[in-house]
MARRO-107856 format. One record per residue (C-alpha): x, y, z. Coordinates in steps of 0.25 Angstrom, whole numbers, padded with zeros to 4 digits, always signed. Layout:
MARRO-107856
XYZ ...
//
This chain:
MARRO-107856
+0061+0045+0105 +0053+0058+0104 +0048+0059+0089 +0041+0071+0083 +0031+0068+0072 +0027+0080+0063 +0016+0077+0052 +0006+0085+0046 -0003+0072+0048 -0007+0063+0058 -0019+0056+0064 -0031+0060+0065 -0026+0063+0051 -0030+0050+0043 -0018+0048+0032 -0006+0039+0029 +0003+0049+0034 -0004+0052+0046 -0007+0036+0051 +0007+0033+0048 +0013+0044+0059 +0002+0039+0068 +0006+0024+0067 +0022+0029+0068 +0019+0036+0081 +0012+0027+0087 +0023+0015+0084 +0034+0025+0088 +0027+0027+0102 +0024+0014+0103 +0038+0012+0105 +0041+0023+0114 +0044+0036+0106 +0038+0049+0107 +0030+0055+0096 +0026+0070+0095 +0017+0073+0082 +0017+0086+0076 +0006+0089+0068 -0004+0097+0062 -0015+0104+0071 -0017+0104+0085 -0008+0110+0097 +0001+0103+0105 -0005+0094+0113 -0007+0079+0114 -0013+0072+0102 -0021+0057+0102 -0018+0046+0113 -0009+0057+0118 +0003+0056+0108 +0009+0070+0107 +0004+0079+0095 +0009+0093+0091 +0000+0102+0082 +0006+0112+0074 -0001+0125+0064 -0009+0119+0051 -0014+0121+0040 -0025+0111+0031 -0020+0102+0019 -0027+0108+0004 -0034+0095+0000 -0035+0089+0012 -0046+0092+0022 -0040+0088+0037 -0025+0088+0034 -0018+0098+0038 -0003+0101+0037 +0007+0106+0048 +0012+0122+0047 +0029+0124+0051 +0027+0125+0065 +0042+0126+0066 +0040+0135+0079 +0032+0125+0086 +0040+0112+0082 +0053+0120+0088 +0046+0123+0100 +0040+0108+0103 +0053+0102+0097 +0061+0110+0107 +0054+0107+0118 +0051+0091+0115 +0063+0087+0105 +0059+0076+0098 +0071+0066+0094 +0066+0065+0077 +0055+0072+0071 +0048+0064+0060 +0040+0072+0049 +0029+0065+0042 +0024+0077+0034 +0031+0085+0025 +0022+0100+0026 +0027+0111+0034 +0026+0106+0046 +0037+0093+0043 +0045+0105+0037 +0046+0113+0050 +0048+0102+0057 +0061+0096+0048 +0067+0111+0051 +0064+0112+0066 +0069+0098+0069 +0081+0101+0061 +0082+0115+0070 +0082+0107+0082 +0091+0095+0078 +0080+0086+0079 +0082+0072+0070 +0070+0075+0058 +0065+0063+0050 +0053+0063+0039 +0043+0053+0034 +0038+0053+0017 +0024+0050+0019 +0018+0058+0007 +0021+0061-0007 +0016+0075-0006 +0024+0078-0021 +0015+0066-0028 +0003+0071-0022 +0006+0084-0031 +0005+0075-0043 -0010+0071-0041 -0015+0085-0036 -0010+0090-0049 +0004+0099-0043 +0012+0089-0052 +0021+0103-0053 +0024+0104-0037 +0029+0089-0036 +0043+0093-0038 +0044+0103-0027 +0035+0095-0017 +0044+0084-0019 +0059+0092-0016 +0051+0098-0004 +0047+0084+0002 +0063+0079-0001 +0069+0091+0005 +0060+0090+0018 +0062+0076+0019 +0077+0076+0016 +0079+0084+0028 +0075+0075+0039 +0084+0064+0041 +0078+0053+0038 +0064+0053+0029 +0055+0039+0032 +0046+0035+0019 +0038+0023+0020 +0041+0014+0010 +0055+0010-0001 +0046+0015-0013 +0046+0029-0007 +0059+0029-0002 +0064+0025-0016 +0056+0037-0021 +0058+0046-0013 +0075+0043-0014 +0071+0046-0030 +0068+0059-0026 +0080+0063-0016 +0074+0060-0004 +0084+0055+0007 +0085+0047+0019 +0074+0040+0017 +0070+0028+0028 +0059+0020+0026 +0048+0019+0037 +0038+0008+0033 +0022+0006+0036 +0015-0003+0043 +0001-0007+0045 -0008-0011+0059 -0011-0025+0053 -0018-0026+0068 -0028-0018+0062 -0027-0019+0046 -0029-0034+0044 -0039-0042+0035 -0045-0048+0048 -0055-0034+0049 -0062-0037+0035 -0076-0034+0039 -0087-0041+0030 -0097-0029+0035 -0090-0020+0029 -0087-0027+0015 -0103-0029+0017 -0107-0014+0018 -0096-0011+0006 -0107-0020-0001 -0096-0032-0003 -0101-0045-0003 -0091-0056+0002 -0093-0070-0005 -0084-0078-0016 -0078-0066-0023 -0081-0052-0015 -0080-0038-0021 -0066-0034-0019 -0066-0020-0010 -0056-0010-0015 -0053+0000-0004 -0045+0013-0004 -0040+0018+0008 -0033+0032+0010 -0035+0047+0010 -0044+0051-0001 -0035+0061-0009 -0029+0064-0025 -0017+0060-0022 -0022+0043-0018 -0026+0041-0033 -0041+0037-0028 -0048+0039-0041 -0039+0030-0048 -0044+0018-0040 -0057+0021-0037 -0059+0023-0052 -0050+0010-0056 -0060+0002-0046 -0072+0007-0050 -0069+0003-0066 -0062-0010-0060 -0076-0013-0053 -0086-0005-0062 -0089+0003-0050 -0096-0010-0043 -0083-0013-0032 -0081-0011-0018 -0071+0000-0015 -0070+0008-0002 -0062+0020-0001 -0056+0022+0015 -0054+0037+0017 -0055+0051+0016 -0048+0064+0008 -0050+0075-0001 -0056+0067-0012 -0066+0059-0005 -0079+0065-0010 -0074+0065-0023 -0072+0052-0023 -0083+0047-0017 -0093+0054-0026 -0083+0049-0039 -0082+0034-0035 -0096+0030-0029 -0093+0014-0029 -0083+0016-0019 -0084+0017-0003 -0078+0029+0004 -0078+0026+0020 -0068+0038+0022 -0058+0036+0032 -0056+0026+0041 -0048+0021+0052 -0043+0010+0062 -0051-0001+0062 -0062+0003+0052 -0052+0006+0042 -0044-0007+0045 -0058-0014+0042 -0060-0007+0029 -0046-0012+0024 -0049-0025+0029 -0064-0027+0023 -0058-0022+0008 -0050-0031-0003 -0041-0023-0010 -0036-0008-0006 -0032+0000-0017 -0021+0012-0015 -0020+0021-0027 -0011+0031-0023 +0000+0034-0030 +0006+0045-0020 +0008+0035-0007 +0020+0035+0001 +0017+0023+0007 +0001+0019+0008 -0003+0014+0024 -0016+0010+0017 -0009-0002+0008 -0002-0009+0021 -0016-0008+0029 -0023-0014+0015 -0014-0024+0015 -0014-0028+0030 -0030-0028+0028 -0030-0040+0018 -0032-0031+0005 -0026-0031-0009 -0019-0019-0010 -0018-0012-0023 -0008+0002-0025 -0008+0008-0036 +0007+0013-0041 +0007+0016-0058 -0003+0011-0069 -0014+0000-0067 -0022-0006-0079 -0035-0014-0076 -0039-0026-0082 -0052-0036-0080 -0051-0046-0068 -0061-0053-0061 -0057-0046-0048 -0050-0032-0048 -0049-0033-0062 -0033-0035-0063 -0026-0022-0059 -0014-0024-0068 +0000-0016-0064 +0006-0011-0077 +0020-0003-0074 +0021-0001-0059 +0019-0008-0045 +0003-0007-0038 +0009-0008-0024 +0016+0001-0015 +0028-0001-0008 +0022-0001+0004 +0017-0015+0003 +0031-0020-0002 +0042-0030+0005 +0054-0024+0007 +0063-0020-0005 +0069-0032-0012 +0083-0034-0009 +0097-0031-0020 +0105-0043-0019 +0121-0042-0021 +0131-0049-0021 +0141-0039-0014 +0138-0023-0011 +0150-0013-0010 +0147-0003-0003 +0157+0011+0000 +0157+0026+0005 +0146+0024+0012 +0152+0034+0023 +0141+0033+0033 +0142+0044+0044 +0143+0055+0033 +0129+0064+0029 +0131+0059+0013 +0132+0045+0015 +0119+0039+0006 +0115+0030+0019 +0102+0026+0017 +0104+0023+0003 +0114+0013+0006 +0106+0009+0016 +0095+0005+0005 +0106-0003-0003 +0111-0011+0010 +0095-0011+0016 +0091-0018+0001 +0102-0026-0003 +0109-0039+0000 +0121-0042-0003 +0131-0054+0001 +0143-0045+0004 +0143-0031+0008 +0157-0024+0006 +0157-0010+0013 +0170-0006+0005 +0175+0007+0015 +0169+0021+0020 +0157+0015+0024 +0158+0023+0037 +0164+0037+0036 +0172+0038+0048 +0179+0050+0045 +0164+0056+0045 +0160+0050+0059 +0175+0055+0065 +0171+0069+0062 +0159+0068+0070 +0150+0075+0062 +0144+0062+0056 +0130+0058+0051 +0127+0044+0055 +0113+0042+0055 +0104+0031+0058 +0105+0027+0043 +0120+0026+0044 +0119+0016+0055 +0108+0008+0047 +0120+0006+0036 +0128+0000+0047 +0116-0009+0051 +0112-0013+0035 +0127-0020+0033 +0126-0027+0049 +0113-0033+0045 +0120-0038+0030 +0130-0044+0038 +0121-0049+0049 +0108-0052+0042 +0112-0054+0029 +0122-0064+0028 +0132-0052+0021 +0145-0051+0021 +0151-0035+0025 +0167-0031+0018 +0169-0017+0026 +0181-0011+0019 +0187+0001+0025 +0188+0015+0019 +0193+0027+0022 +0182+0033+0028 +0181+0021+0038 +0196+0019+0038 +0194+0018+0055 +0191+0002+0051 +0206+0000+0045 +0209-0004+0060 +0200-0016+0060 +0204-0021+0045 +0204-0033+0041 +0191-0037+0051 +0181-0050+0048 +0170-0052+0056 +0162-0063+0049 +0156-0057+0036 +0160-0044+0040 +0173-0038+0038 +0183-0026+0036 +0192-0025+0027 +0203-0018+0019 +0200-0023+0006 +0191-0034+0000 +0191-0044-0011 +0178-0046-0017 +0177-0059-0027 +0170-0061-0038 +0167-0069-0050 +0176-0059-0058 +0186-0057-0048 +0190-0052-0036 +0187-0038-0032 +0196-0028-0023 +0187-0021-0013 +0194-0008-0007 +0189+0005-0002 +0200+0012-0011 +0203+0022+0000 +0218+0017-0001 +0220+0022-0014 +0215+0035-0011 +0229+0043-0010 +0221+0054-0002 +0215+0044+0008 +0228+0038+0009 +0239+0048+0007 +0233+0061+0014 +0220+0055+0024 +0220+0070+0027 +0216+0074+0015 +0206+0063+0014 +0199+0068+0025 +0199+0082+0020 +0194+0077+0008 +0183+0069+0015 +0178+0082+0022 +0178+0090+0010 +0169+0078+0003 +0160+0079+0015 +0158+0094+0012 +0155+0092-0003 +0145+0081+0000 +0139+0093+0010 +0139+0102-0002 +0132+0091-0012 +0120+0091-0002 +0119+0105-0002 +0120+0104-0016 +0109+0093-0019 +0099+0100-0007 +0098+0111-0017 +0096+0101-0029 +0086+0094-0023 +0079+0108-0019 +0081+0109-0033 +0074+0096-0038 +0087+0093-0043 +0093+0078-0041 +0105+0074-0035 +0119+0077-0039 +0133+0074-0031 +0139+0088-0031 +0149+0081-0023 +0151+0069-0031 +0153+0078-0043 +0163+0087-0037 +0170+0074-0033 +0171+0068-0045 +0177+0080-0053 +0189+0081-0041 +0192+0067-0043 +0192+0067-0057 +0202+0079-0058 +0211+0073-0047 +0209+0058-0054 +0208+0052-0043 +0199+0040-0046 +0205+0036-0057 +0218+0034-0048 +0210+0028-0038 +0203+0019-0048 +0218+0013-0053 +0225+0013-0040 +0213+0003-0036 +0213-0005-0049 +0228-0008-0045 +0225-0014-0033 +0215-0023-0038 +0226-0028-0048 +0235-0030-0037 +0224-0037-0030 +0219-0045-0042 +0208-0041-0041 +0197-0038-0053 +0191-0026-0049 +0191-0017-0036 +0178-0013-0027 +0182+0000-0020 +0176+0015-0017 +0181+0027-0008 +0180+0037-0020 +0164+0036-0021 +0165+0034-0035 +0157+0022-0040 +0164+0014-0051 +0163+0001-0058 +0174+0001-0068 +0187-0005-0073 +0200+0001-0070 +0210-0007-0079 +0206-0022-0077 +0199-0018-0063 +0184-0017-0061 +0184-0005-0052 +0170-0003-0042 +0169+0010-0035 +0157+0007-0025 +0155+0022-0025 +0149+0028-0011 +0137+0031-0003 +0138+0046-0003 +0136+0051-0015 +0138+0039-0027 +0128+0029-0020 +0134+0017-0025 +0140+0002-0021 +0146-0009-0029 +0136-0022-0030 +0141-0036-0033 +0128-0042-0040 +0124-0056-0037 +0128-0060-0051 +0142-0055-0045 +0142-0041-0056 +0148-0029-0047 +0141-0015-0050 +0141-0002-0044 +0128+0000-0040 +0122+0014-0037 +0111+0017-0025 +0099+0019-0035 +0104+0008-0045 +0102+0000-0031 +0088+0006-0030 +0085+0001-0045 +0088-0014-0039 +0080-0014-0028 +0070-0008-0036 +0054-0008-0029 +0050-0018-0021 +0043-0029-0027 +0027-0029-0026 +0016-0038-0028 +0014-0034-0040 +0028-0034-0045 +0026-0044-0056 +0016-0035-0065 +0005-0044-0061 -0006-0043-0051 -0005-0053-0040 -0014-0057-0030 -0010-0055-0014 -0011-0066-0005 
//
């Protein structure tokens, strides 16, 4: 593939974003891909070791000597990509150059993705510009939502951005050069130069690594360390930046080495004992992985801390929030259900919330998965204007994974939008089956599972009206996207205009009430205690007469499903409530008391 990187920072710049981009390019090129980097400064030519780099006009970044941001070079990008057309564009920074790259790529019909590497909106609070935070956050959200996908470094960042309205977020995890950063590089002579006497109980060497700038919260860490050690501790600060001179004059007990690279940096890491990471604005923190690989005790700061007496660190005790960020945590814990019921996902349509439903499947485990109709929207696919992406394919793969790897029973019920399956009914293959209806057994009694389109008189008696209504509903959803785009620009939360209009219309014709009553009659006829259905995109959990009526809603607007918990209790679950159940992943400090590292 021909891939274009667009970034405001790249080696020889020394920061987390530039190093991440350099490693990403190296990894892609090792797999046979061709990568071109568009960056500030210089001209068209060859970069280091023959790699292609394209320079654009730039200006210096205020307050950061040596850093520059690219100007919006629309003409240069158009000329470059018209001659050598990339297969995909990756925008790593959100400056004027990144915005211009998105515009030009969309003009030329080139797929464009982005990466969220820096919490610029949080920097404003550190610099006393908190009033600008909402405006900058809206700008970042608008820019990233204009791309097909935004890559984020961790689940923690993904949850935060989702809460701010960012869309199409995927995880691009970080790694570490384990052959470079290793405890084997520990250097006794370097420790001796720091004044450390390695004996029976050597004094620990504390290290801070990174850019010396206000957003890194370095004064807090150095003041804390100075109080802990009464100014006699061993502290090494690796890095450079605008605050170096002020920090050196204020904290004379610390050793400032300046910026280090490669083996010299790895030697310093391995020769220390404790890595302090006080920043509150990081998206990831690559130095955490490097410290862990080097065998250091790594202390991150995320909240309030209290200091108490102890013989070593004078115990650092957490009082409210977790202290190790998501970068060193294991994968998310699974939420376990007995049975999971999904309906009306409508794969192949632009309004399908496929990323959310994929997250649900990925982070849950169940003994039985019931796909209750309209999972794939064959009506939309037949129009040849479908919207099928890799995320839609990933849904299919996740279902197959549950079937193959997790030993999950999968039951697929035909709906009206996937009625092409009717000719295969019934079909049973080991633990996978396609049926028209299903009986789900519980200790409280049997539940009849049907999609429910058979009780929609429009669908059954006037299918041409149903298809016309589907087209109208698609147009309503398109209006909904435009309306909520306007609301996002004004900083307002999401509001489903289409759902509100649909609710008013259905209430006027009493459609929902008749639908529920007819399903109640079917459940009574089948001698079932309850009924589980979908179709009308209206989640519900209630009694209709003596029948327990459950509707799983949809993954276009409602983002709901039905779950059977391990105690066999049935419940309608919203995706936001699932996120609460999944919760933050467990950390080494989750018990509230400090623990020693092995």
